C-alpha positions as protocol buffer text, in pm:
chain_id: "A"
residue {
  index: 1
  type: MET
  ca { x: -10236 y: 11274 z: 1043 }
}
residue {
  index: 2
  type: ILE
  ca { x: -10365 y: 11045 z: 766 }
}
residue {
  index: 3
  type: SER
  ca { x: -10726 y: 11015 z: 728 }
}
residue {
  index: 4
  type: PRO
  ca { x: -10981 y: 10837 z: 496 }
}
residue {
  index: 5
  type: PRO
  ca { x: -11078 y: 11031 z: 167 }
}
residue {
  index: 6
  type: SER
  ca { x: -11414 y: 11212 z: 188 }
}
residue {
  index: 7
  type: SER
  ca { x: -11537 y: 11079 z: -145 }
}
residue {
  index: 8
  type: PRO
  ca { x: -11423 y: 10790 z: -391 }
}
residue {
  index: 9
  type: PRO
  ca { x: -11123 y: 10854 z: -613 }
}
residue {
  index: 10
  type: GLN
  ca { x: -11214 y: 10991 z: -954 }
}
residue {
  index: 11
  type: SER
  ca { x: -10919 y: 10847 z: -1161 }
}
residue {
  index: 12
  type: ILE
  ca { x: -10668 y: 10571 z: -1150 }
}
residue {
  index: 13
  type: GLU
  ca { x: -10410 y: 10808 z: -1072 }
}
residue {
  index: 14
  type: GLU
  ca { x: -10601 y: 10939 z: -768 }
}
residue {
  index: 15
  type: LEU
  ca { x: -10665 y: 10571 z: -649 }
}
residue {
  index: 16
  type: GLU
  ca { x: -10277 y: 10495 z: -681 }
}
residue {
  index: 17
  type: GLU
  ca { x: -10202 y: 10804 z: -484 }
}
residue {
  index: 18
  type: LEU
  ca { x: -10433 y: 10709 z: -198 }
}
residue {
  index: 19
  type: ALA
  ca { x: -10257 y: 10373 z: -202 }
}
residue {
  index: 20
  type: ASN
  ca { x: -9929 y: 10549 z: -181 }
}
residue {
  index: 21
  type: GLN
  ca { x: -10028 y: 10751 z: 108 }
}
residue {
  index: 22
  type: ILE
  ca { x: -10100 y: 10433 z: 334 }
}
residue {
  index: 23
  type: CYS
  ca { x: -9785 y: 10251 z: 232 }
}
residue {
  index: 24
  type: GLY
  ca { x: -9571 y: 10186 z: 548 }
}
residue {
  index: 25
  type: PHE
  ca { x: -9856 y: 10224 z: 801 }
}
residue {
  index: 26
  type: THR
  ca { x: -9976 y: 9918 z: 990 }
}
residue {
  index: 27
  type: ILE
  ca { x: -10348 y: 9795 z: 1004 }
}
residue {
  index: 28
  type: GLY
  ca { x: -10361 y: 9892 z: 1370 }
}
residue {
  index: 29
  type: GLU
  ca { x: -10231 y: 10257 z: 1301 }
}
residue {
  index: 30
  type: LEU
  ca { x: -10480 y: 10299 z: 1014 }
}
residue {
  index: 31
  type: ALA
  ca { x: -10783 y: 10172 z: 1228 }
}
residue {
  index: 32
  type: GLN
  ca { x: -10672 y: 10385 z: 1525 }
}
residue {
  index: 33
  type: ALA
  ca { x: -10646 y: 10699 z: 1309 }
}
residue {
  index: 34
  type: ALA
  ca { x: -10986 y: 10648 z: 1157 }
}
residue {
  index: 35
  type: GLY
  ca { x: -11143 y: 10583 z: 1505 }
}
residue {
  index: 36
  type: VAL
  ca { x: -11230 y: 10220 z: 1434 }
}
residue {
  index: 37
  type: THR
  ca { x: -11234 y: 9960 z: 1710 }
}
residue {
  index: 38
  type: ILE
  ca { x: -10990 y: 9690 z: 1649 }
}
residue {
  index: 39
  type: PRO
  ca { x: -11115 y: 9331 z: 1709 }
}
residue {
  index: 40
  type: THR
  ca { x: -10941 y: 9123 z: 1966 }
}
residue {
  index: 41
  type: HIS
  ca { x: -10925 y: 8811 z: 1763 }
}
residue {
  index: 42
  type: LEU
  ca { x: -10881 y: 8793 z: 1380 }
}
residue {
  index: 43
  type: LYS
  ca { x: -11061 y: 8451 z: 1348 }
}
residue {
  index: 44
  type: HIS
  ca { x: -11392 y: 8600 z: 1356 }
}
residue {
  index: 45
  type: HIS
  ca { x: -11300 y: 8926 z: 1162 }
}
residue {
  index: 46
  type: LYS
  ca { x: -11088 y: 8797 z: 875 }
}
residue {
  index: 47
  type: GLY
  ca { x: -11226 y: 9077 z: 653 }
}
residue {
  index: 48
  type: PHE
  ca { x: -11115 y: 9345 z: 890 }
}
residue {
  index: 49
  type: ALA
  ca { x: -10787 y: 9434 z: 744 }
}
residue {
  index: 50
  type: GLY
  ca { x: -10953 y: 9450 z: 400 }
}
residue {
  index: 51
  type: GLN
  ca { x: -11222 y: 9680 z: 524 }
}
residue {
  index: 52
  type: ILE
  ca { x: -10975 y: 9929 z: 676 }
}
residue {
  index: 53
  type: ILE
  ca { x: -10794 y: 9945 z: 326 }
}
residue {
  index: 54
  type: GLU
  ca { x: -11123 y: 9989 z: 159 }
}
residue {
  index: 55
  type: LEU
  ca { x: -11199 y: 10285 z: 392 }
}
residue {
  index: 56
  type: TYR
  ca { x: -10873 y: 10454 z: 315 }
}
residue {
  index: 57
  type: LEU
  ca { x: -10906 y: 10409 z: -62 }
}
residue {
  index: 58
  type: GLY
  ca { x: -11264 y: 10523 z: -77 }
}
residue {
  index: 59
  type: ALA
  ca { x: -11404 y: 10188 z: -219 }
}
residue {
  index: 60
  type: GLU
  ca { x: -11768 y: 10195 z: -250 }
}
residue {
  index: 61
  type: ALA
  ca { x: -11902 y: 9861 z: -398 }
}
residue {
  index: 62
  type: GLY
  ca { x: -11942 y: 9681 z: -70 }
}
residue {
  index: 63
  type: SER
  ca { x: -12080 y: 9333 z: -130 }
}
residue {
  index: 64
  type: LYS
  ca { x: -12227 y: 9406 z: -470 }
}
residue {
  index: 65
  type: PRO
  ca { x: -12101 y: 9182 z: -756 }
}
residue {
  index: 66
  type: VAL
  ca { x: -11896 y: 9438 z: -926 }
}
residue {
  index: 67
  type: PRO
  ca { x: -11541 y: 9566 z: -904 }
}
residue {
  index: 68
  type: ASP
  ca { x: -11474 y: 9757 z: -573 }
}
residue {
  index: 69
  type: PHE
  ca { x: -11421 y: 10081 z: -769 }
}
residue {
  index: 70
  type: GLU
  ca { x: -11701 y: 10028 z: -1019 }
}
residue {
  index: 71
  type: HIS
  ca { x: -11664 y: 10358 z: -1195 }
}
residue {
  index: 72
  type: LEU
  ca { x: -11294 y: 10298 z: -1256 }
}
residue {
  index: 73
  type: GLY
  ca { x: -11338 y: 9923 z: -1341 }
}
residue {
  index: 74
  type: VAL
  ca { x: -11075 y: 9838 z: -1068 }
}
residue {
  index: 75
  type: GLU
  ca { x: -11100 y: 9551 z: -802 }
}
residue {
  index: 76
  type: LEU
  ca { x: -10917 y: 9580 z: -485 }
}
residue {
  index: 77
  type: LYS
  ca { x: -10726 y: 9274 z: -336 }
}
residue {
  index: 78
  type: THR
  ca { x: -10532 y: 9278 z: -16 }
}
residue {
  index: 79
  type: LEU
  ca { x: -10278 y: 8998 z: 33 }
}
residue {
  index: 80
  type: PRO
  ca { x: -10077 y: 8893 z: 325 }
}
residue {
  index: 81
  type: VAL
  ca { x: -9714 y: 8840 z: 217 }
}
residue {
  index: 82
  type: SER
  ca { x: -9397 y: 8744 z: 377 }
}
residue {
  index: 83
  type: ASP
  ca { x: -9118 y: 9010 z: 435 }
}
residue {
  index: 84
  type: LYS
  ca { x: -8971 y: 8852 z: 117 }
}
residue {
  index: 85
  type: GLY
  ca { x: -9273 y: 8939 z: -84 }
}
residue {
  index: 86
  type: SER
  ca { x: -9420 y: 8582 z: -121 }
}
residue {
  index: 87
  type: ALA
  ca { x: -9793 y: 8530 z: -91 }
}
residue {
  index: 88
  type: ILE
  ca { x: -9890 y: 8327 z: 218 }
}
residue {
  index: 89
  type: GLU
  ca { x: -10235 y: 8221 z: 137 }
}
residue {
  index: 90
  type: SER
  ca { x: -10448 y: 8184 z: -183 }
}
residue {
  index: 91
  type: THR
  ca { x: -10666 y: 8482 z: -291 }
}
residue {
  index: 92
  type: PHE
  ca { x: -11049 y: 8449 z: -309 }
}
residue {
  index: 93
  type: VAL
  ca { x: -11181 y: 8611 z: -634 }
}
residue {
  index: 94
  type: CYS
  ca { x: -11562 y: 8530 z: -657 }
}
residue {
  index: 95
  type: THR
  ca { x: -11829 y: 8269 z: -602 }
}
residue {
  index: 96
  type: ALA
  ca { x: -11821 y: 7955 z: -849 }
}
residue {
  index: 97
  type: PRO
  ca { x: -12159 y: 7892 z: -968 }
}
residue {
  index: 98
  type: LEU
  ca { x: -12270 y: 7533 z: -905 }
}
residue {
  index: 99
  type: THR
  ca { x: -12488 y: 7557 z: -1213 }
}
residue {
  index: 100
  type: PRO
  ca { x: -12306 y: 7783 z: -1470 }
}
residue {
  index: 101
  type: GLU
  ca { x: -12491 y: 7948 z: -1758 }
}
residue {
  index: 102
  type: PRO
  ca { x: -12395 y: 7740 z: -2059 }
}
residue {
  index: 103
  type: PHE
  ca { x: -12325 y: 8013 z: -2303 }
}
residue {
  index: 104
  type: VAL
  ca { x: -12091 y: 8245 z: -2070 }
}
residue {
  index: 105
  type: THR
  ca { x: -11751 y: 8275 z: -2206 }
}
residue {
  index: 106
  type: PHE
  ca { x: -11437 y: 8352 z: -2005 }
}
residue {
  index: 107
  type: GLU
  ca { x: -11441 y: 8705 z: -2138 }
}
residue {
  index: 108
  type: THR
  ca { x: -11790 y: 8757 z: -2018 }
}
residue {
  index: 109
  type: SER
  ca { x: -11771 y: 8582 z: -1688 }
}
residue {
  index: 110
  type: HIS
  ca { x: -11797 y: 8730 z: -1350 }
}
residue {
  index: 111
  type: LEU
  ca { x: -11441 y: 8610 z: -1274 }
}
residue {
  index: 112
  type: PHE
  ca { x: -11281 y: 8793 z: -1558 }
}
residue {
  index: 113
  type: ASN
  ca { x: -11484 y: 9100 z: -1490 }
}
residue {
  index: 114
  type: LYS
  ca { x: -11327 y: 9090 z: -1133 }
}
residue {
  index: 115
  type: LEU
  ca { x: -10970 y: 9041 z: -1269 }
}
residue {
  index: 116
  type: LYS
  ca { x: -10955 y: 9269 z: -1580 }
}
residue {
  index: 117
  type: GLN
  ca { x: -10788 y: 9539 z: -1354 }
}
residue {
  index: 118
  type: VAL
  ca { x: -10684 y: 9482 z: -993 }
}
residue {
  index: 119
  type: LEU
  ca { x: -10523 y: 9714 z: -734 }
}
residue {
  index: 120
  type: TRP
  ca { x: -10301 y: 9478 z: -519 }
}
residue {
  index: 121
  type: ILE
  ca { x: -10225 y: 9589 z: -168 }
}
residue {
  index: 122
  type: PRO
  ca { x: -9968 y: 9346 z: -9 }
}
residue {
  index: 123
  type: LEU
  ca { x: -9989 y: 9328 z: 375 }
}
residue {
  index: 124
  type: VAL
  ca { x: -9626 y: 9249 z: 498 }
}
residue {
  index: 125
  type: THR
  ca { x: -9623 y: 8986 z: 775 }
}
residue {
  index: 126
  type: TYR
  ca { x: -9340 y: 8898 z: 984 }
}
residue {
  index: 127
  type: LYS
  ca { x: -9331 y: 8574 z: 1176 }
}
residue {
  index: 128
  type: ASN
  ca { x: -9513 y: 8565 z: 1521 }
}
residue {
  index: 129
  type: GLN
  ca { x: -9611 y: 8936 z: 1447 }
}
residue {
  index: 130
  type: PRO
  ca { x: -9969 y: 9028 z: 1567 }
}
residue {
  index: 131
  type: TRP
  ca { x: -10200 y: 9070 z: 1274 }
}
residue {
  index: 132
  type: VAL
  ca { x: -10267 y: 9432 z: 1364 }
}
residue {
  index: 133
  type: GLU
  ca { x: -9903 y: 9497 z: 1304 }
}
residue {
  index: 134
  type: ARG
  ca { x: -9916 y: 9390 z: 934 }
}
residue {
  index: 135
  type: ILE
  ca { x: -9765 y: 9671 z: 730 }
}
residue {
  index: 136
  type: VAL
  ca { x: -9919 y: 9806 z: 422 }
}
residue {
  index: 137
  type: GLY
  ca { x: -9691 y: 9748 z: 130 }
}
residue {
  index: 138
  type: PRO
  ca { x: -9685 y: 9923 z: -209 }
}
residue {
  index: 139
  type: GLY
  ca { x: -9989 y: 9891 z: -418 }
}
residue {
  index: 140
  type: HIS
  ca { x: -10003 y: 9868 z: -778 }
}
residue {
  index: 141
  type: ILE
  ca { x: -10254 y: 9826 z: -1064 }
}
residue {
  index: 142
  type: TRP
  ca { x: -10224 y: 9502 z: -1234 }
}
residue {
  index: 143
  type: ARG
  ca { x: -10381 y: 9390 z: -1566 }
}
residue {
  index: 144
  type: PRO
  ca { x: -10328 y: 9031 z: -1692 }
}
residue {
  index: 145
  type: ASP
  ca { x: -10104 y: 9007 z: -1971 }
}
residue {
  index: 146
  type: THR
  ca { x: -10154 y: 8768 z: -2264 }
}
residue {
  index: 147
  type: VAL
  ca { x: -9987 y: 8489 z: -2099 }
}
residue {
  index: 148
  type: GLU
  ca { x: -10152 y: 8537 z: -1765 }
}
residue {
  index: 149
  type: LYS
  ca { x: -10495 y: 8590 z: -1931 }
}
residue {
  index: 150
  type: GLN
  ca { x: -10439 y: 8248 z: -2129 }
}
residue {
  index: 151
  type: LEU
  ca { x: -10349 y: 8065 z: -1812 }
}
residue {
  index: 152
  type: LEU
  ca { x: -10671 y: 8205 z: -1617 }
}
residue {
  index: 153
  type: LYS
  ca { x: -10891 y: 8128 z: -1931 }
}
residue {
  index: 154
  type: GLN
  ca { x: -10765 y: 7774 z: -1965 }
}
residue {
  index: 155
  type: ASP
  ca { x: -10808 y: 7697 z: -1586 }
}
residue {
  index: 156
  type: TRP
  ca { x: -11161 y: 7869 z: -1589 }
}
residue {
  index: 157
  type: GLU
  ca { x: -11280 y: 7676 z: -1895 }
}
residue {
  index: 158
  type: GLU
  ca { x: -11158 y: 7345 z: -1745 }
}
residue {
  index: 159
  type: LEU
  ca { x: -11311 y: 7412 z: -1401 }
}
residue {
  index: 160
  type: THR
  ca { x: -11638 y: 7544 z: -1543 }
}
residue {
  index: 161
  type: GLU
  ca { x: -11665 y: 7234 z: -1763 }
}
residue {
  index: 162
  type: ILE
  ca { x: -11664 y: 7022 z: -1453 }
}
residue {
  index: 163
  type: LEU
  ca { x: -11936 y: 7213 z: -1298 }
}
residue {
  index: 164
  type: LEU
  ca { x: -12146 y: 7220 z: -1625 }
}
residue {
  index: 165
  type: THR
  ca { x: -12136 y: 6843 z: -1654 }
}
residue {
  index: 166
  type: GLY
  ca { x: -12249 y: 6781 z: -1296 }
}
residue {
  index: 167
  type: HIS
  ca { x: -11908 y: 6655 z: -1168 }
}
residue {
  index: 168
  type: VAL
  ca { x: -11886 y: 6894 z: -884 }
}
residue {
  index: 169
  type: GLN
  ca { x: -11794 y: 6612 z: -652 }
}
residue {
  index: 170
  type: ASP
  ca { x: -11482 y: 6557 z: -854 }
}
residue {
  index: 171
  type: LEU
  ca { x: -11351 y: 6893 z: -783 }
}
residue {
  index: 172
  type: ASN
  ca { x: -11046 y: 6940 z: -568 }
}
residue {
  index: 173
  type: ALA
  ca { x: -10781 y: 7204 z: -495 }
}
residue {
  index: 174
  type: SER
  ca { x: -10521 y: 7035 z: -698 }
}
residue {
  index: 175
  type: LEU
  ca { x: -10699 y: 7119 z: -1028 }
}
residue {
  index: 176
  type: GLY
  ca { x: -10581 y: 7432 z: -1216 }
}
residue {
  index: 177
  type: GLN
  ca { x: -10247 y: 7586 z: -1273 }
}
residue {
  index: 178
  type: VAL
  ca { x: -10319 y: 7933 z: -1148 }
}
residue {
  index: 179
  type: LEU
  ca { x: -10686 y: 7918 z: -1049 }
}
residue {
  index: 180
  type: GLN
  ca { x: -10864 y: 7663 z: -831 }
}
residue {
  index: 181
  type: ILE
  ca { x: -11195 y: 7598 z: -685 }
}
residue {
  index: 182
  type: ARG
  ca { x: -11232 y: 7539 z: -320 }
}
residue {
  index: 183
  type: PRO
  ca { x: -11521 y: 7536 z: -70 }
}
residue {
  index: 184
  type: LYS
  ca { x: -11623 y: 7884 z: 27 }
}
residue {
  index: 185
  type: ALA
  ca { x: -11847 y: 7898 z: 346 }
}
residue {
  index: 186
  type: ALA
  ca { x: -11830 y: 8003 z: 710 }
}
residue {
  index: 187
  type: SER
  ca { x: -11888 y: 7635 z: 799 }
}
residue {
  index: 188
  type: SER
  ca { x: -11843 y: 7299 z: 631 }
}
residue {
  index: 189
  type: ARG
  ca { x: -12203 y: 7232 z: 749 }
}
residue {
  index: 190
  type: VAL
  ca { x: -12326 y: 7495 z: 487 }
}
residue {
  index: 191
  type: LYS
  ca { x: -12481 y: 7314 z: 196 }
}
residue {
  index: 192
  type: LYS
  ca { x: -12627 y: 7411 z: -148 }
}
residue {
  index: 193
  type: GLN
  ca { x: -12838 y: 7213 z: -384 }
}
residue {
  index: 194
  type: THR
  ca { x: -12719 y: 7121 z: -732 }
}
residue {
  index: 195
  type: LEU
  ca { x: -12725 y: 6843 z: -975 }
}
residue {
  index: 196
  type: ASP
  ca { x: -12490 y: 6554 z: -1029 }
}
residue {
  index: 197
  type: GLU
  ca { x: -12371 y: 6403 z: -1364 }
}
residue {
  index: 198
  type: ASP
  ca { x: -12700 y: 6203 z: -1383 }
}
residue {
  index: 199
  type: GLY
  ca { x: -12921 y: 6498 z: -1310 }
}
residue {
  index: 200
  type: LYS
  ca { x: -12997 y: 6397 z: -959 }
}
residue {
  index: 201
  type: SER
  ca { x: -13036 y: 6643 z: -677 }
}
residue {
  index: 202
  type: ILE
  ca { x: -12729 y: 6661 z: -437 }
}
residue {
  index: 203
  type: GLN
  ca { x: -12620 y: 6886 z: -153 }
}
residue {
  index: 204
  type: VAL
  ca { x: -12260 y: 7032 z: -163 }
}
residue {
  index: 205
  type: ASN
  ca { x: -12060 y: 7291 z: -3 }
}
residue {
  index: 206
  type: PRO
  ca { x: -12062 y: 7643 z: -171 }
}
residue {
  index: 207
  type: LYS
  ca { x: -11762 y: 7693 z: -390 }
}
residue {
  index: 208
  type: GLY
  ca { x: -11533 y: 7985 z: -481 }
}
residue {
  index: 209
  type: PHE
  ca { x: -11272 y: 8071 z: -731 }
}
residue {
  index: 210
  type: TYR
  ca { x: -10926 y: 8130 z: -585 }
}
residue {
  index: 211
  type: LEU
  ca { x: -10586 y: 8239 z: -733 }
}
residue {
  index: 212
  type: ARG
  ca { x: -10296 y: 8027 z: -631 }
}
residue {
  index: 213
  type: ALA
  ca { x: -10032 y: 8181 z: -394 }
}
residue {
  index: 214
  type: ALA
  ca { x: -9746 y: 8120 z: -657 }
}
residue {
  index: 215
  type: PHE
  ca { x: -9947 y: 8320 z: -916 }
}
residue {
  index: 216
  type: THR
  ca { x: -10009 y: 8617 z: -676 }
}
residue {
  index: 217
  type: THR
  ca { x: -9668 y: 8612 z: -562 }
}
residue {
  index: 218
  type: LYS
  ca { x: -9525 y: 8677 z: -912 }
}
residue {
  index: 219
  type: ILE
  ca { x: -9777 y: 8969 z: -940 }
}
residue {
  index: 220
  type: ILE
  ca { x: -9675 y: 9117 z: -598 }
}
residue {
  index: 221
  type: LYS
  ca { x: -9313 y: 9095 z: -686 }
}
residue {
  index: 222
  type: GLN
  ca { x: -9350 y: 9305 z: -981 }
}
residue {
  index: 223
  type: LYS
  ca { x: -9338 y: 9600 z: -727 }
}
residue {
  index: 224
  type: PHE
  ca { x: -9234 y: 9507 z: -380 }
}
residue {
  index: 225
  type: MET
  ca { x: -9046 y: 9816 z: -266 }
}
residue {
  index: 226
  type: CYS
  ca { x: -9228 y: 10118 z: -167 }
}
residue {
  index: 227
  type: GLY
  ca { x: -9185 y: 10417 z: -398 }
}
């Protein structure tokens, strides 16, 4: 019987082994084995699958603004994919500051800190399948190569420039090759205060940085077969 670890993994190798151990199980099976109550509806519990994976991998960061495995410098990302390995949605990375610090570079940004080293866990989803039957696919550690880093950096710089100059209302999901900024809130009624290009106070929806599905699909397909 599989069970969550008693302590966080102490090495990358141990983390990868824990990921290998849950490969092939469904979210429902893992929840049941851990004695966790499974929600009836996913709509109000969108983070449930990720929380179950965190439990079995020994993640400890919680909601802190640091990588999930802070001592290893590894962020955990779960991603629903089709049975062909294609990502079926974009991936939230971190909150996009409405008033960025002017001297932060891509290399010192919160976003890059989250993406330096990522453990991707695909959740294989078949058409019309209940969400609790999503199957945990093979996890693997990803570090952006030179080309990937340059694409991320270019998008981050362009999107951050829009925020810095107060043109937040000009943002839309079509901007960015691999990275995009989209509203990030439980409801469209949630607003935050910022300044427009004329320095006037305005209310806008909170924003988040997301990786495009086409980008994460390439990452996931680097290792889609178990073992």
